[in-house]
C-alpha positions in Angstrom: 0.0 0.0 0.0 1.4 3.4 -0.9 1.4 6.4 1.3 -1.1 8.1 -0.8 -3.5 5.1 -0.7 -3.0 4.9 3.1 -3.8 8.5 3.6 -6.9 8.4 1.3 -8.2 5.2 3.1 -7.8 6.8 6.5 -9.7 9.9 5.5 -12.7 7.9 4.3 -15.5 6.9 6.7 -17.6 3.7 6.8 -21.3 4.1 7.6 -23.3 1.0 8.5 -26.9 0.4 9.4 -27.4 -2.4 11.8 -30.5 -4.6 12.4 -29.4 -6.4 15.6 -26.0 -7.9 14.8 -26.6 -7.9 11.0 -25.4 -5.1 8.7 -28.2 -4.1 6.3 -26.4 -1.2 4.6 -22.7 -0.4 4.2 -21.4 2.8 2.7 -17.9 4.3 2.3 -17.3 7.9 1.5 -15.5 11.1 2.4 -16.3 12.5 5.9 -18.8 15.1 4.8 -20.8 12.7 2.6 -20.6 9.9 5.2 -22.1 12.3 7.9 -24.9 13.3 5.5 -25.6 9.6 4.7 -25.5 8.6 8.4 -28.0 11.4 9.2 -30.3 10.4 6.4 -30.2 6.7 7.4 -30.9 7.6 11.1 -34.1 9.4 10.0 -35.1 6.6 7.6 -34.4 3.8 10.1 -35.2 5.5 13.3 -35.2 2.4 15.5 -31.9 0.9 14.1 -28.3 1.6 15.1 -26.3 3.6 12.6 -22.5 3.8 13.0 -20.0 6.2 11.3 -16.5 4.9 11.8 -13.1 5.6 10.2 -12.1 3.1 7.5 -9.5 0.6 8.7 -6.1 0.9 7.2 -6.3 -2.7 6.1 -9.7 -4.2 5.4 -10.1 -7.9 4.6 -11.0 -8.7 1.1 -14.6 -9.7 0.4 -15.4 -13.4 0.1 -15.2 -14.7 -3.4 -18.5 -15.2 -5.2 -19.8 -18.7 -5.4 -19.3 -20.7 -8.7 -21.9 -20.8 -11.3 -22.8 -24.4 -10.5 -24.0 -25.4 -7.1 -22.7 -29.0 -7.3 -19.7 -30.7 -8.9 -21.9 -33.5 -10.3 -24.3 -32.5 -13.1 -27.9 -33.8 -12.7 -29.0 -36.7 -14.9 
């Protein structure tokens, strides 16, 4: 990771809307846009928790998408 990428990542914010322990919305943006989005989501989902956290320096990669086929054996 370059220094410019590290600085850019640390300046971004991650807004998440939680339904219990499940994330139902995940948004990454510059601080001003993230604050605006968090405020809008707080109004729209008044009973749910909305978090606005700094982006981690190293975030794990998303899980790979499943293959096109569900099983290795084709149906007969």
